[in-house]
Each structure stands twice: as structure tokens, then as C-alpha cells.
C-alpha positions as CSV (number, residue, x, y, z in Angstrom):
1,M,1.7,-24.0,7.8
2,N,1.8,-26.9,10.2
3,I,-1.5,-28.3,11.6
4,A,-1.6,-30.4,14.8
5,F,-3.9,-33.5,14.6
6,E,-4.8,-36.4,16.8
7,R,-7.1,-39.4,16.2
8,T,-9.8,-39.2,18.9
9,A,-11.2,-41.9,21.1
10,R,-14.5,-41.3,19.4
11,R,-14.2,-43.5,16.4
12,G,-14.1,-41.9,13.0
13,F,-12.8,-38.4,13.9
14,Y,-9.6,-36.4,14.0
15,S,-9.1,-33.6,16.4
16,V,-7.4,-30.8,14.4
17,T,-6.1,-27.5,15.8
18,L,-6.8,-24.7,13.3
19,N,-5.8,-21.1,14.3
20,G,-5.6,-22.1,17.9
21,K,-9.1,-23.6,17.9
22,R,-9.8,-27.3,18.3
23,S,-12.2,-28.8,15.7
24,Y,-13.3,-32.3,14.9
25,V,-13.1,-33.6,11.4
26,P,-14.4,-36.9,10.1
27,F,-11.5,-39.2,9.1
28,R,-12.7,-39.7,5.5
29,L,-12.6,-35.9,4.9
30,F,-9.3,-35.6,6.7
31,Y,-7.8,-38.2,4.4
32,A,-9.5,-36.5,1.4
33,V,-7.7,-33.3,2.2
34,F,-4.4,-35.1,3.0
35,P,-4.4,-38.1,0.6
36,R,-0.7,-39.0,1.0
37,M,-0.8,-39.2,4.8
38,N,0.2,-42.4,6.5
39,R,-3.1,-43.7,8.0
40,Q,-1.3,-45.5,10.8
41,V,-0.1,-42.3,12.4
42,T,-2.4,-41.3,15.2
43,R,-1.0,-37.9,16.2
44,G,1.4,-35.3,15.0
45,T,1.7,-32.4,12.7
46,V,1.3,-32.1,9.0
47,E,2.3,-29.4,6.5
48,A,-0.7,-27.9,4.8
49,T,-1.0,-25.7,1.8
50,D,-3.4,-22.8,1.6
51,R,-6.0,-24.8,-0.2
52,Q,-5.8,-27.6,2.3
53,L,-6.2,-25.1,5.1
54,E,-9.3,-23.6,3.4
55,A,-10.8,-27.1,2.9
56,L,-10.2,-28.0,6.6
57,G,-11.6,-24.7,7.7
58,I,-14.8,-25.3,5.7
59,V,-15.2,-28.8,7.1
60,A,-14.6,-27.6,10.7
61,E,-17.1,-24.8,10.3
62,I,-19.8,-27.2,9.1
63,M,-19.0,-29.6,12.0
64,E,-19.2,-26.8,14.5
65,K,-22.7,-25.8,13.4
66,D,-24.0,-29.4,13.7
67,R,-22.6,-30.3,17.1
68,H,-24.8,-31.3,20.0
69,Q,-23.7,-32.5,23.4
70,I,-25.2,-35.5,25.1
71,R,-24.6,-37.1,28.4
72,Y,-24.9,-40.9,28.9
73,T,-25.0,-43.4,31.8
74,V,-25.4,-47.1,31.9
75,E,-28.4,-48.4,33.8
76,L,-28.4,-52.0,34.9
77,G,-31.6,-53.9,35.4
78,Y,-31.8,-56.9,37.8
79,D,-34.1,-59.9,37.9
80,I,-35.8,-61.2,41.1
81,Y,-32.6,-63.1,42.1
82,G,-30.4,-60.1,41.9
83,R,-28.7,-61.0,38.7
84,P,-28.1,-58.3,36.0
85,C,-30.5,-59.1,33.2
86,A,-30.9,-55.9,31.1
87,T,-28.7,-53.0,30.3
88,N,-29.6,-49.7,28.7
89,Y,-27.9,-46.4,28.1
90,I,-29.8,-43.5,29.6
91,V,-28.9,-40.5,27.3
92,N,-29.7,-36.9,28.0
93,A,-29.7,-34.1,25.5
94,F,-30.0,-31.1,27.9
95,H,-30.3,-28.5,25.1
96,L,-33.5,-30.4,23.9
97,G,-34.7,-31.2,27.4
98,Q,-35.1,-34.9,26.5
99,T,-33.9,-38.2,28.0
100,I,-34.1,-41.5,26.2
101,A,-33.1,-45.1,26.9
102,I,-31.4,-47.1,24.2
103,V,-29.8,-50.5,24.0
104,P,-26.0,-50.6,24.2
105,A,-25.3,-52.1,20.8
106,A,-27.3,-49.4,19.0
107,F,-25.8,-46.6,21.2
108,R,-22.2,-47.8,20.5
109,R,-22.9,-48.2,16.7
110,I,-24.4,-44.7,16.3
111,T,-21.9,-42.8,18.5
112,G,-18.8,-44.9,18.3
113,A,-18.5,-45.1,22.1
114,H,-16.2,-47.7,23.5
115,E,-17.9,-50.9,24.8
116,R,-16.6,-50.3,28.3
117,A,-17.9,-46.8,28.5
118,T,-20.3,-46.5,31.4
119,D,-20.9,-42.8,31.7
120,G,-19.7,-39.6,30.2
121,C,-20.5,-36.9,27.6
122,M,-19.8,-36.5,24.0
123,D,-20.5,-34.4,21.0
124,V,-22.8,-35.8,18.3
125,T,-24.1,-34.5,15.0
126,G,-27.7,-33.7,14.2
127,A,-28.0,-36.9,12.2
128,Q,-26.7,-39.0,15.1
129,L,-29.3,-37.3,17.4
130,G,-32.1,-38.3,15.1
131,E,-30.7,-41.8,14.8
132,L,-30.6,-42.1,18.6
133,G,-34.2,-41.2,18.8
134,F,-34.2,-37.5,19.9
135,I,-36.8,-35.2,18.5
136,R,-35.3,-32.0,17.3
137,K,-37.4,-28.8,17.2
138,E,-36.3,-27.7,13.7
139,V,-37.1,-31.1,12.3
140,V,-40.6,-31.0,13.9
141,S,-41.3,-27.5,12.7
142,N,-40.2,-28.5,9.1
143,A,-42.4,-31.5,9.2
144,A,-45.3,-29.4,10.4
145,S,-44.9,-26.8,7.7
146,N,-44.6,-29.6,5.1
147,A,-47.8,-31.1,6.4
148,I,-49.6,-27.8,6.1
149,L,-48.3,-27.2,2.6
150,S,-49.4,-30.6,1.4
151,A,-52.9,-30.4,2.9
């Protein structure tokens, strides 16, 4: 069976179409499933065996469970002379009801956003949410239950 793939603008992921559904797969796992693939090819189709389809399906299912959407905007700060002096990304995770401000270098390193990106939305994993500084409810509830058990 042929699988359509495309390297995404978000660094480190391939967009793969499986059974008519688009999924995002980390490039290292994509290359682990297709080890002989030319890594300079950015889009196309690849012939997959049943085992490769199963492996990609498992990876895609895991990635779907751990996807969260964020929205980001660049905020410029100005000094008393009107010159830009500070820049932050304002990042919203609407499903958590939280908004944070983060320096651009950290935001780009964690999410893989392009350095010219000024506003938009993207999907991130739970680990990336934590690294950005968002507080997830399931993490807080696990920490609270561990604190109760250790007391």
C-alpha cells in the first residue's frame, strides 16, 4: 500500500496520510519505520508493508492522544524613546484556560516554530506544554495524589 507523506514546516515531523486521515509522526520514528528512505525527499509516496503500516498506525495513535493546540502572538515592548526593546511570545492554551509569556528563543527551541513566525496556532505534545510552562490538570492531580500518599 502507498502512503503519502510530507515534511511539515514544524521541525521534526512528517505529515502522513493513513486510511484517509492525516497524522503527524516524528521524523526519527518515520525513518525507523522506513530505514532505506532518502532523507532529502520532502514529500511523496512510499510503498509500505503490513508491518510498517501497523507501526505507523501505532505511532499516529499515540501522537493523536497527546496533541494539544496552542495559539501564539508576538508582543513587542518599547522603551521611553519608542524603540523596540523586549519581545515575548504570548501563548494561549484555550483547553487549559491559561496564557503565558515566553522569550522567543525558548519558544522556538521547544516548538520548532520559524524565527519569523509572529502569530498562529500549532499542535504540541504534552511534554512540550510542560516545557513551555503550562500547568496541566492531570499532572497536578497526580502530584497531589503522590503528596498525599507520601505524607
